[in-house]
C-alpha positions as CSV (number, residue, x, y, z in Angstrom):
1,M,-20.2,-26.1,95.1
2,V,-21.8,-23.0,93.7
3,V,-22.0,-19.9,95.8
4,V,-24.7,-17.5,94.3
5,R,-24.3,-13.8,94.9
6,R,-27.2,-11.1,94.3
7,M,-27.3,-9.5,91.1
8,N,-29.3,-6.4,90.1
9,L,-31.3,-5.1,87.0
10,R,-29.3,-3.5,84.3
11,Q,-30.3,-1.5,81.3
12,N,-29.2,0.6,78.3
13,E,-31.3,2.4,76.1
14,S,-32.6,-0.3,74.2
15,K,-31.7,-3.6,76.0
16,R,-32.6,-4.5,79.7
17,I,-31.4,-7.3,81.6
18,V,-33.4,-8.6,84.6
19,H,-32.6,-11.5,86.8
20,A,-35.3,-14.0,88.1
21,P,-34.7,-15.9,91.4
22,A,-35.5,-19.5,92.2
23,K,-37.5,-20.2,95.2
24,L,-38.1,-22.7,98.2
25,N,-41.0,-23.7,99.9
26,L,-40.5,-23.7,103.6
27,F,-44.1,-25.2,103.9
28,L,-46.4,-26.7,101.4
29,D,-49.6,-28.4,102.2
30,V,-51.9,-29.9,99.4
31,L,-55.7,-29.7,100.4
32,D,-58.9,-30.8,98.6
33,R,-58.9,-31.1,94.6
34,R,-60.7,-28.2,93.0
35,D,-63.4,-28.6,90.5
36,D,-61.1,-27.4,88.0
37,G,-58.9,-30.5,88.4
38,Y,-56.3,-28.5,90.2
39,H,-55.3,-28.9,94.0
40,E,-55.9,-26.4,96.8
41,L,-52.7,-25.3,98.1
42,A,-51.3,-23.5,101.2
43,T,-47.6,-22.7,101.0
44,L,-45.0,-20.3,102.3
45,I,-42.2,-19.4,99.8
46,V,-38.9,-17.5,100.1
47,P,-37.1,-16.5,97.0
48,V,-33.5,-17.2,96.7
49,R,-30.3,-15.7,95.2
50,L,-29.9,-18.3,92.4
51,Y,-30.7,-16.5,89.3
52,D,-31.7,-17.1,85.7
53,S,-30.9,-13.9,83.5
54,L,-33.4,-12.6,80.8
55,S,-32.1,-9.9,78.2
56,F,-34.9,-8.1,76.7
57,E,-34.5,-5.6,73.8
58,P,-37.9,-4.3,72.2
59,L,-38.4,-4.7,68.5
60,S,-40.8,-2.2,66.5
61,A,-43.6,-3.3,64.6
62,D,-43.4,-4.3,60.9
63,N,-45.8,-2.0,59.0
64,D,-49.2,-3.0,60.0
65,Q,-48.1,-6.5,61.6
66,P,-47.0,-7.1,65.1
67,G,-43.3,-7.2,65.6
68,S,-41.7,-10.7,66.1
69,I,-40.8,-12.4,69.2
70,E,-37.2,-13.6,68.8
71,F,-36.3,-16.1,71.7
72,S,-33.0,-18.0,72.2
73,M,-31.7,-19.5,75.5
74,R,-28.4,-20.5,76.8
75,T,-28.0,-23.1,79.7
76,C,-25.6,-24.4,82.0
77,E,-24.8,-28.1,82.6
78,S,-27.4,-28.0,85.6
79,V,-30.5,-27.7,83.2
80,D,-32.4,-30.3,81.6
81,R,-33.9,-30.0,78.2
82,I,-36.2,-27.0,78.1
83,P,-38.2,-25.9,74.8
84,T,-37.2,-23.0,72.9
85,D,-40.3,-22.6,70.8
86,S,-43.7,-21.0,71.3
87,S,-44.2,-23.4,74.2
88,N,-41.6,-21.9,76.3
89,L,-43.3,-20.1,79.4
90,V,-41.5,-16.7,78.5
91,V,-42.7,-16.9,75.0
92,R,-46.1,-17.6,76.2
93,A,-46.0,-14.8,78.9
94,L,-45.1,-12.3,76.3
95,E,-47.6,-13.5,73.6
96,L,-50.3,-13.2,76.3
97,L,-49.6,-9.6,77.6
98,R,-49.2,-8.6,73.9
99,G,-52.5,-9.9,73.0
100,R,-54.4,-8.7,76.0
101,S,-52.9,-5.2,75.9
102,G,-53.1,-4.7,72.4
103,C,-49.6,-3.9,72.1
104,N,-47.9,-4.8,68.6
105,L,-44.1,-4.5,69.4
106,G,-42.0,-7.4,69.4
107,A,-38.8,-8.4,71.3
108,R,-35.3,-10.1,71.0
109,V,-35.2,-12.2,74.1
110,E,-32.3,-14.3,75.3
111,L,-32.5,-16.3,78.6
112,F,-29.5,-17.8,80.3
113,K,-30.7,-20.6,82.6
114,R,-28.9,-21.5,85.8
115,I,-31.6,-22.7,87.8
116,P,-32.1,-26.4,87.6
117,S,-35.2,-27.3,85.7
118,A,-37.9,-30.1,87.0
119,A,-36.5,-29.5,90.5
120,G,-39.3,-27.7,92.4
121,L,-37.3,-24.3,92.2
122,G,-39.6,-22.6,90.2
123,G,-37.3,-21.4,87.4
124,G,-39.8,-21.4,84.5
125,S,-42.3,-19.6,86.6
126,S,-39.7,-16.8,87.7
127,D,-38.6,-16.5,84.0
128,A,-42.2,-15.9,83.0
129,A,-42.9,-13.4,85.7
130,A,-39.4,-11.6,84.7
131,A,-40.8,-11.3,81.2
132,L,-44.0,-9.8,82.2
133,R,-42.3,-7.3,84.3
134,V,-39.8,-6.0,81.8
135,A,-42.1,-6.2,79.0
136,N,-44.7,-4.2,80.9
137,R,-42.2,-1.5,81.2
138,A,-40.2,-1.7,77.8
139,W,-43.4,-2.0,75.9
140,R,-44.9,0.9,77.7
141,I,-48.1,-0.9,78.6
142,D,-47.7,0.2,82.1
143,W,-50.3,-2.1,83.8
144,R,-50.8,-1.8,87.5
145,P,-49.5,-4.9,89.6
146,E,-52.8,-6.3,90.4
147,K,-53.7,-6.4,86.4
148,L,-50.3,-8.0,85.8
149,A,-50.9,-10.6,88.4
150,S,-54.4,-11.5,87.1
151,L,-52.4,-12.2,83.8
152,A,-49.6,-14.1,85.7
153,A,-52.2,-16.5,87.1
154,E,-53.2,-17.8,83.9
155,L,-49.4,-18.9,83.3
156,G,-48.9,-20.9,86.1
157,S,-49.2,-21.5,90.0
158,D,-45.9,-19.9,91.1
159,V,-46.0,-16.8,88.7
160,P,-47.9,-14.3,90.7
161,F,-45.8,-15.2,93.7
162,F,-42.6,-13.9,91.6
163,L,-44.2,-10.8,90.6
164,E,-44.1,-9.9,94.3
165,Q,-40.5,-10.4,94.7
166,G,-40.4,-11.3,98.4
167,T,-41.4,-13.8,101.0
168,A,-45.2,-14.7,101.0
169,I,-47.9,-17.2,101.8
170,C,-49.8,-18.4,98.7
171,R,-53.1,-20.2,98.5
172,G,-55.6,-21.5,96.0
173,R,-53.5,-22.8,93.1
174,G,-50.8,-20.2,94.0
175,E,-52.6,-17.0,92.7
176,R,-53.7,-15.6,96.0
177,V,-50.4,-13.9,97.4
178,Q,-49.9,-12.8,100.9
179,P,-46.7,-11.0,101.2
180,I,-44.7,-11.2,104.6
181,A,-42.9,-8.0,105.1
182,G,-39.6,-7.7,107.4
183,T,-38.6,-11.0,107.0
184,V,-34.8,-11.9,107.9
185,P,-32.5,-13.8,105.4
186,L,-32.0,-17.4,105.5
187,D,-28.7,-18.9,104.5
188,V,-29.4,-22.2,102.8
189,V,-27.9,-25.3,101.1
190,I,-29.5,-26.5,98.1
191,L,-28.8,-30.0,96.3
192,K,-30.2,-31.1,93.0
193,P,-29.7,-34.8,92.6
194,P,-29.3,-36.4,89.3
195,T,-32.9,-37.1,88.8
196,S,-35.6,-34.7,87.6
197,L,-39.2,-35.0,88.6
198,A,-42.4,-33.8,86.6
199,T,-44.8,-31.9,88.8
200,A,-48.0,-33.6,87.1
201,D,-46.3,-36.9,87.9
202,V,-45.7,-36.1,91.6
203,Y,-49.3,-35.0,92.0
204,H,-50.6,-38.2,90.6
205,A,-48.3,-40.0,93.1
206,L,-49.7,-38.0,95.7
207,D,-53.4,-38.9,94.7
208,R,-52.4,-42.6,95.1
209,L,-51.2,-42.3,98.6
210,P,-53.2,-43.0,101.5
211,V,-54.9,-39.9,103.1
212,E,-53.2,-38.6,106.2
213,S,-55.9,-38.3,109.1
214,H,-53.9,-37.8,112.3
215,R,-53.2,-34.2,111.7
216,P,-55.0,-31.5,113.7
217,A,-57.5,-29.6,111.8
218,D,-55.5,-26.5,112.2
219,H,-52.1,-27.8,111.5
220,T,-51.6,-26.0,108.3
221,E,-52.5,-22.4,109.7
222,R,-50.5,-23.0,112.7
223,C,-47.3,-24.0,110.7
224,L,-47.9,-20.9,108.5
225,A,-48.4,-18.6,111.6
226,S,-45.3,-20.0,113.3
227,L,-43.0,-19.8,110.3
228,S,-44.1,-16.2,109.6
229,S,-43.5,-15.2,113.0
230,A,-40.1,-16.7,113.2
231,L,-39.0,-15.2,109.9
232,R,-40.0,-11.7,111.1
233,R,-38.6,-12.2,114.5
234,G,-35.4,-13.8,113.4
235,T,-35.8,-16.9,115.7
236,I,-34.8,-19.3,113.1
237,N,-33.5,-22.1,115.4
238,D,-36.8,-23.6,115.6
239,L,-37.7,-23.3,112.0
240,G,-37.3,-27.1,111.4
241,R,-40.3,-27.8,113.7
242,W,-42.7,-25.9,111.4
243,M,-41.3,-26.9,108.1
244,G,-43.3,-29.4,106.2
245,N,-43.7,-30.7,102.5
246,R,-46.7,-32.8,101.7
247,L,-45.4,-33.7,98.2
248,Q,-42.2,-35.2,99.6
249,A,-43.6,-38.7,100.3
250,A,-45.1,-38.7,96.9
251,A,-41.6,-37.6,95.2
252,A,-39.9,-40.3,97.1
253,V,-42.0,-43.1,95.5
254,L,-41.1,-41.9,92.1
255,S,-37.3,-41.5,92.8
256,T,-35.1,-43.4,95.3
257,W,-32.8,-40.3,95.3
258,I,-35.3,-38.2,97.5
259,G,-35.0,-40.5,100.5
260,R,-31.5,-40.9,99.9
261,V,-31.0,-37.2,100.0
262,Q,-33.1,-36.7,103.0
263,S,-31.1,-39.3,104.8
264,E,-27.9,-37.5,104.0
265,F,-29.1,-34.1,105.1
266,A,-30.6,-35.9,108.4
267,E,-27.1,-36.8,109.4
268,L,-26.0,-32.9,109.4
269,D,-26.9,-30.2,111.7
270,F,-29.4,-28.2,109.4
271,L,-32.0,-26.2,111.4
272,G,-34.4,-27.8,108.9
273,H,-34.5,-29.6,105.6
274,Q,-36.9,-30.9,103.0
275,L,-37.9,-31.0,99.3
276,S,-38.6,-27.8,97.6
277,G,-42.0,-27.9,95.8
278,S,-42.4,-31.0,93.8
279,G,-38.9,-31.6,93.6
280,S,-36.2,-33.0,93.1
281,A,-34.2,-30.2,94.8
282,Y,-33.7,-30.6,98.4
283,F,-32.6,-27.9,100.8
284,G,-31.5,-27.2,104.2
285,V,-31.7,-24.1,106.4
286,C,-28.4,-23.1,108.3
287,R,-27.7,-20.8,111.0
288,H,-25.3,-18.5,109.1
289,A,-23.4,-18.3,105.8
290,Q,-20.2,-20.0,107.2
291,H,-22.4,-22.9,108.7
292,A,-24.0,-23.1,105.1
293,R,-20.6,-23.3,103.5
294,R,-19.4,-26.0,106.0
295,L,-22.3,-28.4,105.3
296,A,-22.3,-27.8,101.6
297,A,-18.7,-28.9,101.4
298,V,-19.6,-32.1,103.2
299,L,-22.4,-32.6,100.8
300,E,-20.2,-32.2,97.7
301,S,-17.7,-34.5,98.8
302,R,-20.4,-37.4,98.9
303,Q,-21.1,-36.6,95.0
304,L,-24.7,-36.7,95.6
305,G,-25.3,-33.9,92.6
306,L,-25.3,-30.2,92.1
307,V,-24.8,-28.2,95.5
308,Y,-25.7,-24.6,95.8
309,V,-24.9,-22.3,98.9
310,T,-27.2,-19.1,98.8
311,R,-29.5,-16.9,100.5
312,S,-33.0,-15.8,100.8
313,C,-34.1,-12.5,99.6
314,C,-35.9,-10.3,102.0
């Protein structure tokens, strides 16, 4: 069992270390396919205190040439293979910010991955958002948040959410972020089974499933409003009634682990439980921290995968 505690930004004169949180989707609906090939989304996301750490040290330009971006990565056992070349989302974020801003400085960046990859926890997107925030300051670009958010939307659907650093409803591809202020923290248990799922594969599987026709037209908006209200009021006992993830059925088609983990969570007294994002990570909401530790111990004893006990960030 991994118990995750909060960490804060640290820096010295040249090096800065920023911590990038994971996320959980309390609600996720997939709506119509857009003209650009992406799906329209409506989702309520909470950041949680399971962090990657990014170390950033500015490097000066080399004569008239832009400074180099030196990227390295360390991982824990829970992280699958992730690229460390220019295709890594952190490097792409830094190159994009530098190109658009006209900055010619470089950076030495080291990423320590703790968030499982290909798990629906948003680790790569959070890392990219952290890189944008710290580079914007360290390179003295000082773009306003809305300008940085426009750049973030080019990198991935979840990146704009992580720039806001709080609970939010996201729409469109995820680039339209509506923060929800004054929410209570949630104690949660996350389980990452020994399988990973690619987001594109899950969406392709969803497109092959029969279209749901029995839901009321206002189902999505009612769930989002009810979850928002419960999080602001602290009335979390009925959260499970409004939670939902449209991608869960598609993920279950691709991996038998999803159904197995769902069954295990259903046997325990979580307030609500479901897949996060496109999976494969699954989570349950608990009444309090002690309740979370107790249920996590049960799940860990069943050897279903990596179990994390953590809390959402307000």
